[in-house]
C-alpha positions, 0 to 999 in steps of 0.5 A: 954261838953261846947265846944260841945255845942258852936260848935253846936251853930256855925253850926246852925248859919252857916246853917241859914245864908246858908238858908237865901242866898237860899231864895234870888231869882235871879232878873227876866231878864225883861225890866225895866224903867231906865232914862225914857227909857225901857232897857233890857239886851242883853240876853233878846233881843236875847230871844225875837228875837229883831229886829230894822228897820227904818221908811222910805218913800215908795209907799203904796197901801192900801188893802181893806179887804171884805168877799165873796162867790165864785160862777160860772162865768156866762160867763162860764156856759151853759144850754143845751137843745133840740130845738125840741121835742123828746124822750131820747134814751141814756144818755152819761154823769153823774154829774161830767163828764168832757166834751170837746166842742162837746162831746155827752151828750145824744141821742134823737129820734125825729119824727119832726127832721126826717120829716125835714131830709126827706124834704131834701132828697125830695128837693135834688131829685127835685134839681137833676131833675131841674138841669137835665131839665136845662141841656137838655133844654140848649142843645136843645136850642143850636141845635135850637130845644128849645126856649131861653125862655124855657131854661130861665124857666128851669134855674129859676126852677133849681135855686129855687130847689137849693134854697129850698134844701139849706133852708131845709138843714139850717132848719135841722142844726138849729134843730141840726140834720145831714143835710147829710141824715144820722142818720134820726130822731136822735138828738145828744145833745152835749156840747157847752163848755169845762167844767164839768157836773153840773146837769143832768135833763133827763133820758132814755125814758123821753120826752123833750120839747124845753123849757126843760133844759137837762144838765147844764155845768160849767167851774170851771177853772175860778170863780167869787166872788161878794163883797159888798164894802162900799161907802167910800172905792169905790172911791179908787178901780179900774177895774183891781185892783189885789185882793188876795183871801183866803179861810176862811177854808184854809187861807194858800191858796192864789190865785190872782184875779182881779176886773172885774166889779164895780157897779154904784148902791149902796144898799140903806140899806147898802150903799155898791156896788157890786165889781165883781172879776174874780178868776182863778182856773185851779188847782182846789183849790177853790170850788163853795159856798166857803167863802173867804176873799178878799184883794183889792189892791186899786190902786186909793189911791196909794201914797208915805208915811212914813211907818213902818211894821205893826207888829211894831205898838201895842195898848197902852192905846188905841193908836197906839204905836211904841218903838223908839230905843235910844240905841241898847237895850233901847227904848221909847214908842211913840204914833203915828197917823196911816193912810192906811195899806197894808198887810205888812206896816202902813202909819204913819201920825204923831209921827215919822220922816224918818230914826228913828229906831223902834222895828219891831220884839219882840214888844209884848214881850216888851209890855207884860213885860212892860205894865202889 
């Protein structure tokens, strides 16, 4: 009985020792400060995708980021109307119709045009009579029957008749009608540009006046975006600078435009000036009225500078900081002074020397595990 009790006590002691060992947790595999540096295991470095790169001198072209709204290119909009009064016989297009140069938009009946075209017919008949009379007088003059003076008067009359006919034709052309004596009183409104019908302002049977805009045509293949750029950033922007345009709703779409115009006037309230950008849109990915973010590559401040990747810089205690490699898995945090930025790089003004190695990927994992 005594031996049995001893055995039970030994078993209990053994179980207690095993439980104590189970309660001891494995140490977390995280970076730790050792000998003045942040050190990590090769396994941790692999897990965070650690990459190291060198600070190097490059040519930097700063990017100015501004937001704006896409609009139609004013040079690619056409307001179509009639030069004379008339009444709409037929409308050939609707909003959204795609049109080419010369495509008919509407047909009008116009008494004013009919009168102008009738005048052509009258002038044509008069010119024929005058030409015939001139030919007859010249023939008679050659036979000694008519005087030279009579032939000259006939020639003058013919010239006047021809000039009046030409003027009548020009008037009909100016009114937009057919000067060949066809389609009397019928006016066709046609598109002056290639594009899309943005608005239709007339309907069948409606009276139209010369002051009336019947259609608005726009070309969506090239748009504008007007940007308000602050005074301090204007000095580095030039006409012709490239601009990356990204819709706010779909930032994965990137289209490259170009600075077309920089205003010489500042808004007194905002101290900003208008910068107009021409944006190609042949694929139709952009829409008028769409909000966009524009990154202007300011060529005026392009210069060589020491730089590191933007993702290598984090804020530590409110200061831009990089992790400088002292070994492949040991790093020292170092505050730096930064300058201009482009989409990929940031200028280093103080704190690094060319060739020094810094963490370029895995930076945020190191920061989150080290600076809690």
